[in-house]
PLY file of the C-alpha trace (Angstrom):
ply
format ascii 1.0
element vertex 208
property float x
property float y
property float z
element edge 207
property int vertex1
property int vertex2
end_header
-47.30 9.23 -2.32
-48.39 7.66 0.94
-50.61 4.61 0.92
-53.06 3.44 3.54
-52.41 0.56 5.93
-55.58 -1.11 7.25
-55.42 -4.23 9.39
-58.02 -6.77 10.49
-57.67 -8.35 13.93
-59.71 -10.71 16.07
-59.83 -14.10 17.75
-60.35 -17.33 15.82
-63.65 -17.47 13.96
-64.27 -13.72 14.05
-64.80 -13.50 10.28
-61.70 -11.50 9.33
-61.07 -13.28 6.03
-64.62 -12.82 4.78
-64.86 -9.17 5.77
-61.45 -8.29 4.38
-62.48 -9.72 1.02
-65.69 -7.68 1.04
-63.88 -4.46 1.93
-61.17 -5.08 -0.67
-63.75 -5.47 -3.41
-65.63 -2.35 -2.26
-62.47 -0.23 -2.27
-61.45 -1.48 -5.72
-64.92 -0.59 -7.00
-64.28 2.95 -5.77
-60.99 3.09 -7.66
-58.49 2.38 -4.88
-55.51 0.14 -5.73
-55.68 -2.63 -3.12
-53.15 -5.18 -1.88
-54.51 -8.06 0.22
-52.12 -9.96 2.44
-51.88 -11.80 5.77
-49.67 -12.69 8.71
-47.91 -14.88 9.29
-47.19 -15.31 5.60
-47.56 -12.96 2.69
-44.26 -14.02 1.11
-42.64 -17.31 0.13
-40.44 -17.22 3.23
-43.34 -16.06 5.39
-45.59 -18.87 4.19
-42.91 -21.41 5.09
-42.72 -19.90 8.57
-46.52 -19.93 8.80
-46.59 -23.67 8.10
-44.02 -24.22 10.84
-45.90 -22.13 13.41
-49.35 -23.59 12.76
-48.39 -27.24 12.27
-50.24 -29.27 14.88
-47.23 -31.57 15.15
-45.18 -28.77 16.75
-46.81 -28.92 20.17
-43.44 -28.59 21.89
-42.72 -25.17 20.38
-41.55 -22.73 23.03
-43.44 -19.44 23.38
-40.28 -17.44 22.64
-39.60 -19.52 19.54
-43.13 -18.88 18.35
-42.78 -15.15 19.03
-39.52 -14.85 17.09
-40.90 -16.84 14.16
-43.81 -14.42 13.88
-41.39 -11.49 13.86
-39.18 -13.15 11.23
-42.21 -13.55 8.98
-43.18 -9.90 9.62
-39.72 -8.59 8.74
-39.82 -10.33 5.36
-43.43 -9.30 4.82
-42.63 -5.64 5.40
-39.65 -5.71 3.04
-41.31 -7.56 0.18
-44.96 -6.54 0.35
-46.16 -3.91 2.81
-43.57 -1.13 2.54
-43.30 -1.23 -1.28
-47.10 -1.14 -1.64
-47.45 1.80 0.75
-44.67 3.64 -1.06
-46.67 3.21 -4.29
-49.74 4.76 -2.67
-51.76 1.56 -2.45
-54.25 0.47 0.21
-52.79 -2.49 2.07
-55.35 -4.75 3.75
-53.63 -7.15 6.13
-55.15 -10.05 8.05
-53.33 -9.53 11.37
-50.20 -7.54 12.19
-48.36 -6.42 15.34
-51.51 -6.20 17.49
-51.91 -9.95 17.07
-48.44 -10.55 18.50
-49.27 -8.43 21.53
-52.57 -10.25 22.07
-51.46 -13.82 21.33
-47.91 -13.88 22.66
-48.35 -11.21 25.33
-51.72 -12.12 26.80
-52.11 -15.65 25.45
-48.58 -16.91 26.11
-47.73 -14.57 28.97
-44.53 -13.16 27.47
-43.32 -9.72 28.57
-45.50 -7.11 26.89
-42.74 -4.53 27.22
-40.25 -6.76 25.42
-42.84 -7.60 22.75
-43.28 -3.88 22.08
-39.53 -3.15 22.07
-38.52 -6.03 19.82
-41.59 -5.54 17.67
-40.63 -1.90 17.07
-37.19 -3.03 15.92
-38.86 -5.19 13.25
-41.50 -2.68 12.11
-39.33 0.41 12.31
-42.21 2.02 14.18
-44.76 1.41 11.40
-48.29 1.19 12.76
-51.56 0.62 10.88
-53.54 3.72 9.97
-56.73 1.92 10.90
-57.35 -1.39 12.65
-60.69 -3.17 12.49
-61.01 -5.41 15.52
-63.73 -7.96 14.82
-64.92 -8.96 18.26
-66.87 -12.10 19.06
-67.45 -14.24 22.14
-64.70 -16.83 22.15
-67.01 -19.85 22.37
-69.03 -18.63 19.38
-65.86 -18.00 17.39
-64.40 -21.42 18.11
-67.72 -23.05 17.21
-67.36 -21.59 13.72
-64.09 -23.49 13.27
-65.92 -26.82 13.16
-66.60 -26.27 9.49
-62.94 -25.90 8.59
-61.10 -28.71 6.85
-58.04 -28.35 9.07
-57.65 -27.14 12.65
-54.19 -25.68 13.30
-52.03 -25.63 16.42
-53.41 -22.34 17.75
-57.01 -23.38 17.10
-56.40 -26.34 19.42
-55.40 -24.21 22.41
-57.52 -24.28 25.57
-60.50 -21.95 25.94
-58.64 -19.87 28.54
-55.89 -19.12 26.01
-58.39 -17.68 23.54
-60.17 -15.76 26.30
-56.84 -14.18 27.25
-56.18 -13.25 23.62
-59.55 -11.53 23.36
-58.84 -9.65 26.58
-55.55 -8.49 25.09
-57.24 -7.22 21.97
-59.89 -5.30 23.90
-57.19 -3.81 26.12
-55.35 -2.59 23.04
-58.57 -1.06 21.72
-59.03 0.90 24.94
-55.47 2.18 24.70
-55.78 3.12 21.02
-59.37 4.28 20.48
-58.57 6.47 17.46
-56.82 3.72 15.52
-58.67 0.58 16.61
-62.37 0.32 15.84
-64.17 -2.53 17.59
-66.78 -4.19 15.37
-69.01 -6.76 17.01
-69.60 -9.75 14.73
-72.81 -11.11 16.22
-74.82 -9.77 13.29
-75.04 -11.08 9.74
-72.23 -10.70 7.21
-73.88 -7.76 5.41
-74.55 -5.84 8.62
-70.95 -6.31 9.77
-69.69 -5.18 6.35
-71.83 -2.04 6.67
-70.25 -1.17 10.03
-66.78 -1.73 8.58
-67.61 0.51 5.62
-68.68 3.26 8.00
-65.42 2.97 9.96
-63.34 3.04 6.77
-65.31 5.97 5.36
-64.67 7.89 8.61
-60.96 7.18 8.26
-60.77 8.43 4.68
-62.72 11.58 5.57
-60.16 12.66 8.18
-57.19 14.45 6.56
0 1
1 2
2 3
3 4
4 5
5 6
6 7
7 8
8 9
9 10
10 11
11 12
12 13
13 14
14 15
15 16
16 17
17 18
18 19
19 20
20 21
21 22
22 23
23 24
24 25
25 26
26 27
27 28
28 29
29 30
30 31
31 32
32 33
33 34
34 35
35 36
36 37
37 38
38 39
39 40
40 41
41 42
42 43
43 44
44 45
45 46
46 47
47 48
48 49
49 50
50 51
51 52
52 53
53 54
54 55
55 56
56 57
57 58
58 59
59 60
60 61
61 62
62 63
63 64
64 65
65 66
66 67
67 68
68 69
69 70
70 71
71 72
72 73
73 74
74 75
75 76
76 77
77 78
78 79
79 80
80 81
81 82
82 83
83 84
84 85
85 86
86 87
87 88
88 89
89 90
90 91
91 92
92 93
93 94
94 95
95 96
96 97
97 98
98 99
99 100
100 101
101 102
102 103
103 104
104 105
105 106
106 107
107 108
108 109
109 110
110 111
111 112
112 113
113 114
114 115
115 116
116 117
117 118
118 119
119 120
120 121
121 122
122 123
123 124
124 125
125 126
126 127
127 128
128 129
129 130
130 131
131 132
132 133
133 134
134 135
135 136
136 137
137 138
138 139
139 140
140 141
141 142
142 143
143 144
144 145
145 146
146 147
147 148
148 149
149 150
150 151
151 152
152 153
153 154
154 155
155 156
156 157
157 158
158 159
159 160
160 161
161 162
162 163
163 164
164 165
165 166
166 167
167 168
168 169
169 170
170 171
171 172
172 173
173 174
174 175
175 176
176 177
177 178
178 179
179 180
180 181
181 182
182 183
183 184
184 185
185 186
186 187
187 188
188 189
189 190
190 191
191 192
192 193
193 194
194 195
195 196
196 197
197 198
198 199
199 200
200 201
201 202
202 203
203 204
204 205
205 206
206 207
């Protein structure tokens, strides 16, 4: 029994966490077994790696080190959480996956996009989300939303140009993968955004 793999992507402050929670609740109400998870993290080992990556004290971290840490977390995440859940026929909702690596480390850090894809495929075994919801917001607006957070992590502190490059990477991916990646603008209110996401998810489930 094949499950469904749905990912949420977007720059900082795009509202992924909120919208993923809303969708998860809606799907459970309709009788779907749902697993909510995130990257980096999702496992005990992955959470330890997440702390290392996002720690503001690690400003000297090399881009390649960062890239490989993300992939290490993903490998463990796939083994412990994602693949078992999909094998059981569950709906896996994941806050970021491989698209984030392409956008952040490829466009943001300037690492080779070809190598990111090749090494990334080694880790995922070719697994790709069935549907990706790209929550798109102007970078300045997204970063402004972070002011309410208790803690600002290492990536949050990057220069505006870094985040602009990440957004460009995401939108480029969406153009290359229009059937899988649905771009949802997050300028509207929470309920309106949730409605658009519901429509995208309903379209996905209607297609055999």
